[in-house]
N, C-alpha and C positions, 0 to 999 in steps of 0.2 A: 087301310093300308090298304094297297096293292099287293099279289104274291104273284112275279113269275118264277117261269118252271125253265131252265133252259137246260138241255140235254146235249154235249157231245158226245160223238163214238168217234170211238178209230181201234176197227180191230189191226189186227197184226194177222200179214197173211207175205207174211217172209218167206215163207217154205213152200217146197217148189211142189208139190201136190194141191195146194193153191191155184195151180195154172195147166193147160195141155197149150200144142200146138195147135189144134183143130177151132179156128172163134166157132159156140153159140149161142143163137141167142137167150137173153140174161133170160131171168126167171124173172124178173122184177117190168122192165124196159122196153125189153124185147130187141133190144138190137143187138147187134153183133161184139161175144166176148170171148177171150181167152182164159175168163177168169174163174175158180171152182168154189162154191161154200164148201164149209166140212160134211157137208155133204152128199159134196161130189156132180151139184146140179150146176149149171151156167152161170152166172152172177155176177154184176160190178162188183171193186170194194167199195162204190161209192155210195151203191142201192143197198146195197148186203145194214154197210153203216145206216145211213135213214133208215130201212125197216123198220131197226133196231132202234132207232131212236122216237120212231115215232110208236114203239108197244113199250117203249116202257114213260114215252111220256103221255099217252094214254092211260096210264098203272101210276102215276106223277101225279095228273089231275084229278082219276077217283081219289087221293089219298087227302087234296089238299078241303080242308072245306071253306065253304062258304059265313063268308063277315058278315056277311047279312043273317043268317041263322044264328036264333041266337042255341046257344049252352045248355041245359039242361044249371038249373043248381041245387044247392043240397049236397049234405053226405053222402058218399056212395053208395053208400047202403041205402036213398032213396032212392040210385038210378041202377042197380043189381048188379055196382060196379064195381070190386079190387082193385084199393090205387098201389 
C-alpha cells in the first residue's frame, strides 16, 4: 500500500498590514513584491504558502512509517511502551 501526503496551505493575508506601497525583493524568490509576512519581511503570499507546505511535508514524511520496515511484535511491556 502506497502512502500519499498532500498538503495545501492557504494563508489569509487580507489584513492591510500584509501589504506595503514600496516593492522589496521577496525573501524567498527575490522578485519584487509589495506583500509582507507576519514579521513584516517582504514575501510573496505564494512563496510563504509553499515554504510552510514544504516544512509540513518534511515533518509529515518523518511521521510516516515505511511499510517495508517490520513492526516489533509482542506485548507493550516487551517493547517498553505503554498502550
